[in-house]
C-alpha positions in Angstrom: 0.0 0.0 0.0 1.4 3.4 -0.9 2.3 5.8 1.8 -0.2 8.6 2.3 2.6 11.0 1.7 4.0 9.4 -1.4 4.7 12.3 -3.9 1.9 12.9 -6.3 1.6 16.2 -8.2 -2.2 16.1 -7.9 -2.1 15.9 -4.1 -1.8 18.7 -1.6 -1.3 18.8 2.2 -4.5 18.5 4.2 -4.1 22.1 5.6 -4.0 23.4 2.0 -7.0 21.3 1.1 -8.9 22.8 4.1 -7.8 26.3 3.0 -9.3 25.7 -0.5 -12.7 25.0 0.9 -12.9 28.7 1.7 -14.7 30.5 4.5 -18.4 31.0 4.0 -21.9 29.8 5.0 -20.7 26.4 6.3 -18.0 28.1 8.4 -20.4 30.5 9.9 -23.0 27.7 10.6 -20.3 25.6 12.3 -19.1 28.5 14.4 -22.7 29.2 15.5 -23.2 25.5 16.3 -20.1 25.3 18.3 -21.3 28.3 20.4 -24.6 26.6 20.9 -22.9 23.4 22.0 -20.8 25.2 24.5 -23.8 27.0 26.0 -25.6 23.6 26.2 -22.6 22.3 28.1 -22.6 25.2 30.6 -26.4 24.8 31.2 -26.0 21.1 32.1 -22.7 21.4 34.0 -23.1 24.7 35.8 -26.9 24.9 36.1 -26.6 23.7 39.7 -25.3 27.2 40.8 -28.9 28.4 40.3 -30.8 25.1 40.9 -29.3 24.3 44.3 -30.6 27.4 46.1 -33.8 27.3 44.2 -34.6 23.7 45.2 -33.5 24.1 48.8 -36.9 24.7 50.3 -38.6 21.7 48.6 -35.8 19.3 49.1 -35.0 20.7 52.6 -31.3 20.8 52.1 -28.9 22.2 54.6 -25.6 24.0 53.8 -23.6 20.8 53.7 -26.0 19.0 51.3 -26.2 22.1 49.1 -22.4 22.0 49.0 -22.5 18.4 47.9 -25.1 19.2 45.2 -22.9 22.0 43.9 -19.8 19.9 43.9 -21.2 16.8 42.1 -21.3 18.4 38.6 -17.7 19.6 39.0 -16.6 16.1 39.9 -18.5 14.7 37.0 -16.8 17.2 34.7 -13.4 16.2 36.0 -14.0 12.5 35.4 -15.7 12.8 32.0 -13.5 15.3 30.1 -10.6 12.8 29.7 -12.9 10.0 28.7 -14.5 12.1 26.0 -11.1 13.3 24.8 -10.0 9.7 24.2 -13.3 8.7 22.6 -13.2 11.8 20.3 -9.7 10.9 19.1 -10.6 7.2 18.5 -14.3 7.3 17.4 -14.6 10.7 15.9 -15.6 14.2 17.0 -19.0 14.2 15.3 -20.4 10.9 16.5 -19.2 11.4 20.1 -20.6 14.9 20.2 -24.0 13.5 19.2 -23.8 10.9 22.0 -22.7 13.5 24.6 -25.5 16.0 23.6 -28.3 13.5 23.6 -27.1 11.6 26.7 -26.7 14.8 28.8 -30.1 16.1 27.8 -31.9 12.8 28.7 -30.2 12.4 32.1 -30.8 16.1 33.0 -34.5 15.6 32.2 -34.6 12.6 34.5 -33.0 14.7 37.2 -35.9 17.1 37.1 -38.2 14.5 38.8 -35.8 13.8 41.6 -37.6 13.0 44.8 -34.8 14.0 47.2 -31.4 15.7 47.1 -29.4 12.5 46.8 -31.2 11.5 43.6 -30.7 15.0 42.2 -27.0 14.9 43.1 -26.6 11.5 41.4 -28.3 12.4 38.2 -26.6 15.9 37.9 -23.3 14.1 38.4 -24.1 11.7 35.5 -25.4 14.5 33.3 -22.2 16.5 33.9 -20.1 13.4 32.9 -22.0 13.3 29.7 -21.7 17.0 29.0 -18.1 17.4 30.1 -16.4 16.8 26.8 -18.6 19.1 24.7 -16.2 22.0 24.9 -13.0 20.2 23.8 -14.7 18.1 21.2 -16.7 20.9 19.6 -13.6 23.2 19.5 -11.5 20.4 17.9 -14.2 19.8 15.3 -14.5 23.5 14.4 -10.8 24.2 14.3 -10.3 21.2 11.9 -12.9 22.5 9.4 -11.9 26.1 8.9 -8.9 27.6 7.0 -5.8 28.1 9.1 -5.8 31.9 8.6 -9.2 32.1 10.3 -8.6 29.6 13.1 -7.3 32.0 15.7 -10.3 34.3 15.1 -13.0 31.6 15.3 -11.6 30.0 18.4 -11.6 33.3 20.2 -15.1 34.2 18.9 -16.5 30.9 20.3 -14.6 31.5 23.5 -16.5 34.8 23.8 -19.8 32.8 23.6 -18.4 30.6 26.4 -17.8 33.6 28.6 -21.4 34.6 28.1 -22.8 31.2 29.0 -23.2 31.9 32.7 -25.0 35.1 32.0 -27.3 33.4 29.5 -28.0 30.7 32.1 -29.0 33.5 34.5 -31.2 35.3 32.0 -33.1 32.0 31.3 -33.6 31.5 35.0 -34.9 35.0 35.8 -38.4 34.7 34.4 -38.8 31.0 35.4 -37.6 30.7 39.1 -40.0 33.3 40.6 -43.1 31.4 39.2 -45.2 30.1 42.1 -47.1 27.2 40.5 -47.1 23.7 42.1 -48.5 20.7 40.3 -48.7 17.6 42.4 -47.3 14.3 41.0 -48.8 11.7 43.4 -47.0 8.8 41.9 -43.6 10.3 42.8 -44.7 12.2 45.8 -43.3 15.5 44.5 -44.6 18.8 43.2 -43.8 20.1 39.7 -42.6 23.6 40.1 -40.3 26.3 38.7 -36.9 24.9 39.4 -37.9 21.5 37.9 -39.2 23.4 34.8 -35.9 25.2 34.6 -34.0 21.9 34.5 -36.1 20.9 31.5 -35.5 24.2 29.8 -31.8 23.8 30.4 -32.0 20.5 28.5 -33.6 21.9 25.4 -30.5 23.5 23.9 -28.7 20.1 23.9 -31.5 18.6 21.8 -31.5 21.5 19.4 -27.7 21.3 19.1 -27.9 17.5 18.5 -30.4 17.9 15.6 -28.3 20.7 14.2 -25.1 18.7 14.4 -26.7 15.8 12.6 -26.7 17.8 9.4 -23.0 18.8 9.7 -19.8 17.0 8.7 -17.2 15.3 10.7 -13.6 16.6 10.8 -11.8 16.0 7.4 -8.4 16.0 9.3 -9.7 13.2 11.6 -11.0 11.1 8.7 -7.7 11.4 6.8 -5.6 10.8 9.9 -7.5 7.5 10.4 -6.6 6.5 6.8 -9.9 7.3 5.0 -8.8 9.7 2.2 -12.0 9.3 0.2 -14.2 10.2 3.2 -12.0 13.2 3.9 -12.3 14.4 0.3 -16.0 13.9 0.4 -16.3 16.1 3.6 -14.1 18.7 2.0 -16.2 18.8 -1.2 -19.3 19.3 0.9 -17.8 22.1 2.9 -16.6 23.8 -0.3 -20.0 23.5 -2.0 -21.8 25.1 1.0 -19.2 27.8 1.3 -19.6 28.6 -2.4 -23.3 28.3 -3.0 -23.3 31.2 -5.4 -20.5 29.7 -7.5 -20.4 26.6 -9.7 -16.7 26.2 -9.1 -15.7 22.6 -8.4 -13.5 21.7 -5.5 -10.0 21.5 -7.1 -8.3 19.0 -4.7 -8.0 15.4 -6.0 -5.7 13.9 -3.3 -4.4 14.6 0.2 -1.0 14.7 1.9 -0.6 14.6 5.7 2.4 15.1 7.9 3.7 11.8 9.2 3.1 12.9 12.8 -0.6 13.2 12.0 -1.0 9.9 10.3 -2.6 7.2 12.6 -4.3 4.3 10.8 -6.2 1.4 12.3 -7.4 0.9 15.9 -5.7 2.8 18.7 -5.4 2.0 22.4 -5.6 4.3 25.3 -1.8 3.8 25.7 -1.2 5.1 22.1 -3.4 8.2 22.9 -1.9 9.2 26.2 1.8 8.1 26.2 2.9 10.3 23.2 1.8 13.4 25.1 4.2 12.5 28.0 7.2 11.8 25.8 9.5 14.2 23.8 8.8 16.4 21.9 5.2 16.9 23.3 5.9 16.4 27.0 7.2 19.9 27.4 4.0 21.4 25.9 1.7 19.0 27.8 3.2 20.1 31.1 3.2 23.8 30.2 -0.5 23.8 29.1 -1.5 21.8 32.2 0.2 24.2 34.5 -1.4 27.2 32.8 -4.9 25.6 33.1 -4.3 24.8 36.8 -3.0 28.3 37.5 -6.1 29.9 35.9 -8.5 29.8 38.9 -10.6 32.9 38.2 -13.7 30.7 38.5 -13.1 30.4 42.3 -13.4 34.2 42.6 -16.6 34.3 40.4 -18.3 32.1 43.0 -18.3 35.1 45.3 -19.6 37.5 42.6 -23.3 37.4 43.7 -22.3 38.0 47.4 -20.0 40.9 46.5 -22.7 42.3 44.2 -25.4 42.2 46.8 -23.3 44.0 49.4 -21.9 46.4 46.9 -25.4 47.5 45.8 -26.3 48.0 49.4 -23.3 50.2 50.0 -24.1 52.3 46.9 -27.7 52.7 48.1 -27.0 53.5 51.7 -23.6 55.0 51.5 -22.5 52.9 54.5 -19.2 51.1 54.2 -17.9 53.1 51.3 -14.4 53.0 52.8 -14.3 49.2 52.9 -11.9 47.1 50.9 -13.3 44.1 49.0 -12.6 41.8 51.9 -14.5 44.3 54.1 -17.4 44.0 51.7 -17.4 40.2 51.9 -17.1 40.2 55.6 -20.0 42.7 55.9 -22.2 40.4 53.7 -21.4 37.4 55.8 -22.2 39.1 59.0 -25.4 40.8 57.7 -28.5 39.1 59.2 -31.3 37.9 57.0 -34.3 40.3 57.2 -37.8 39.1 57.9 -39.1 40.3 54.5 -36.6 38.2 52.5 -38.1 35.4 50.5 -36.4 32.0 51.2 -35.0 30.2 48.1 -35.7 33.2 45.9 -33.5 34.1 43.0 -31.6 37.3 43.5 -32.3 39.1 40.2 -29.7 41.9 40.8 -27.0 39.3 41.3 -28.0 37.4 38.2 -28.0 40.6 36.1 -24.5 41.4 37.4 -23.4 37.9 36.4 -24.7 38.7 32.9 -23.0 42.1 32.9 -19.6 40.6 33.9 -20.0 37.9 31.3 -20.8 40.4 28.6 -17.8 42.5 29.5 -15.6 39.4 29.4 -17.0 38.5 26.0 -16.4 42.1 24.6 -12.8 42.0 25.8 -12.4 38.6 24.2 -13.7 39.9 20.9 -11.4 42.9 21.1 -8.4 40.6 21.7 -9.5 38.5 18.6 -8.9 41.6 16.4 -5.2 41.8 17.4 -4.4 38.1 18.1 -2.7 37.4 14.7 -0.6 40.6 15.1 0.3 40.3 18.8 0.3 36.5 19.1 -1.7 34.3 21.5 1.2 33.7 23.8 2.0 37.4 24.2 -1.6 38.3 24.9 -1.7 35.6 27.6 1.4 37.1 29.2 -0.1 40.6 29.3 -3.6 39.5 30.5 -2.2 37.2 33.2 0.2 39.9 34.5 -2.4 42.8 34.5 -5.3 40.8 36.0 -3.1 39.0 38.5 -1.6 42.3 39.8 -5.1 43.8 40.0 -6.1 40.9 42.3 -3.1 41.6 44.5 -4.0 45.3 44.7 -7.7 44.6 45.5 -7.4 44.9 49.2 -4.8 47.7 49.2 -7.4 50.2 48.0 -9.5 51.4 51.0 -12.5 52.3 48.9 -15.4 50.0 48.0 -15.8 51.3 44.4 -12.1 51.2 43.6 -11.6 47.8 45.3 -14.6 46.3 43.4 -13.3 47.7 40.1 -10.0 46.0 40.6 -11.9 42.8 41.5 -13.7 43.2 38.1 -10.4 43.5 36.3 -9.2 40.3 38.0 -12.3 38.5 36.8 -11.5 39.5 33.2 -8.5 37.1 33.4 -10.8 34.3 32.5 -10.4 35.3 28.8 -7.1 33.4 28.8 -9.2 30.2 28.7 -9.9 30.6 25.0 -6.3 31.6 24.2 -5.1 28.4 26.0 -7.4 26.3 23.9 -6.2 28.0 20.7 -2.6 27.4 21.7 -3.2 23.7 22.4 -5.0 23.3 19.1 -2.0 24.8 17.3 0.6 22.7 19.1 -0.7 19.2 19.2 -1.2 16.8 16.2 -4.7 15.9 14.9 -4.9 12.3 16.2 -3.9 13.4 19.8 -5.6 16.8 19.8 -8.9 16.2 21.7 -7.0 14.2 24.3 -4.3 16.8 24.5 -6.9 19.5 25.2 -8.8 17.2 27.7 -5.8 16.6 29.9 -5.0 20.2 30.8 -8.8 20.9 30.9 -9.3 18.1 33.4 -6.4 19.3 35.5 -7.8 22.8 35.5 -11.2 21.5 36.7 -9.5 19.6 39.5 -7.7 22.8 40.4 -11.0 24.7 40.3 -12.7 22.2 42.6 -9.9 22.4 45.1 -9.4 26.2 44.9 -13.1 26.9 45.4 -13.0 25.0 48.7 -9.7 26.5 49.8 -10.6 30.1 48.8 -14.0 29.9 50.5 -12.3 29.0 53.8 -9.6 31.7 53.3 -12.1 34.5 52.4 -13.9 33.8 55.7 -10.8 33.3 57.9 -8.0 35.2 56.1 -9.5 37.1 53.2 -6.5 39.2 52.3 -4.2 36.2 52.1 -6.6 34.4 49.8 -6.4 37.2 47.2 -2.7 37.6 47.6 -2.1 33.8 47.1 -4.4 33.1 44.2 -3.7 36.3 42.3 0.0 35.8 42.6 -0.3 32.3 41.2 -2.3 33.6 38.2 0.1 36.4 37.6 3.0 33.9 37.5 1.2 32.4 34.4 2.9 35.2 32.5 6.3 33.6 33.2 5.1 30.1 32.4 3.6 31.2 29.1 7.0 32.6 28.1 8.2 29.0 27.7 5.7 28.5 24.8 6.7 29.2 21.2 5.7 32.5 19.7 2.7 31.5 17.5 3.4 34.4 15.1 6.4 32.4 13.8 4.5 29.2 13.1 4.7 28.3 9.4 1.4 28.9 7.6 0.1 26.6 4.9 1.0 27.8 1.4 -0.8 26.9 -1.9 0.5 23.7 -3.6 3.8 23.3 -1.6 6.0 20.2 -2.0 5.4 17.2 0.3 6.4 18.0 3.9 9.8 16.8 5.0 10.1 14.1 7.6 11.8 16.3 10.2 9.2 19.0 10.0 8.4 20.3 13.5 5.1 19.5 15.1 4.6 23.2 15.6 4.4 23.7 11.8 1.4 21.4 11.3 -1.1 24.1 12.0 
């Protein structure tokens, strides 16, 4: 059998073949679908942040049980992301995305009829396992179907949608949670009410995304990396035809070439998927990306956003405590007694709106960065963002003014935009047949770090608030130094039309 890279004047490298499909209707549709999938993932995995307090009255959960309910989806996400990364690299992005979307929706729907908090925790854990790979799989699929020149831009655009997902989740909840209807279900011994309805609503985007995905194509790079050149060409022709609906131009590519590091034919084992990432030349980048994901723990600070928002609004309205630092604001909120007119288990609309506003600001900043990413470079932007936001976190409690301190806190929260940049960097560095797994490993490590840091930071903010900000902000700021060890992506070799076959010693960093 001839080598897939045997010289043939009618064949072009796979990256050139993807470039020749153009950027049009199919590309825009795929970008929109990827955004929808990521929102679907957030609604399943992080919906508990709203559902736990909303269900507290009916399920009669105490603080410890509510903590377990909130933690279960995080644990599910940690366990599931690596499994889905392996499955996506062996079974295909498209098919595994369908399974993940449908499975997550069904399990989340079943969770809506939970008769007690243990049943709710179990099914939310399972739903999170199913949904945990949606981000990495959809990003891999999208990046492998668009021209290289647009890849940085589309990854950052979709990352902007990811940053909005928590705000979208809050907006969906605002009109539903306050509803007061109760429909008895005697067979289950429960009442159908607003929070159960919200769980169903949170499942709907998964179903819509699954139907949408059914009419899309799998990754041509994955198909060719698995040895199916004809299927890869068929996918490329379809993408080209949809991208050029107004033109009768035929797709010009008749054959494909792939760098030897991307070729992986036949069945693969877990060993073949994981071990190459922990050997030279990829070991260095696996470790760097893992450390960067672990050091990015802005989510731990976002947990306190509603608390800070409530107390900050009170300060603005009353004028009392305007000289407090952020830790003073948090301490005041903890020590503020609940008033008699407060409704138990009610959704704090102002807090949810602030979550939306912060998410919108993060998204806007991410979009602005997307306009300069090709000129400045992803690595360099990461270094600047980590340094600026980390230093802002260190300064938060050195400003004895509530407004100034909260503004610095908001700057710290903007650091979450590096998440999309990290994903784009990982996509550029790792070869196709390892890519989903290579993204999943740092992502899983980051989620483990988030689970631990949320617990640690919660204790520190109550017992030694200043030290919590100094520690976690310093760790994030040090990401700027770690990122310096990555290659400057502006120097990566771009694909050129009809080049000669790639040489055997071509660097893995020139594949994308």
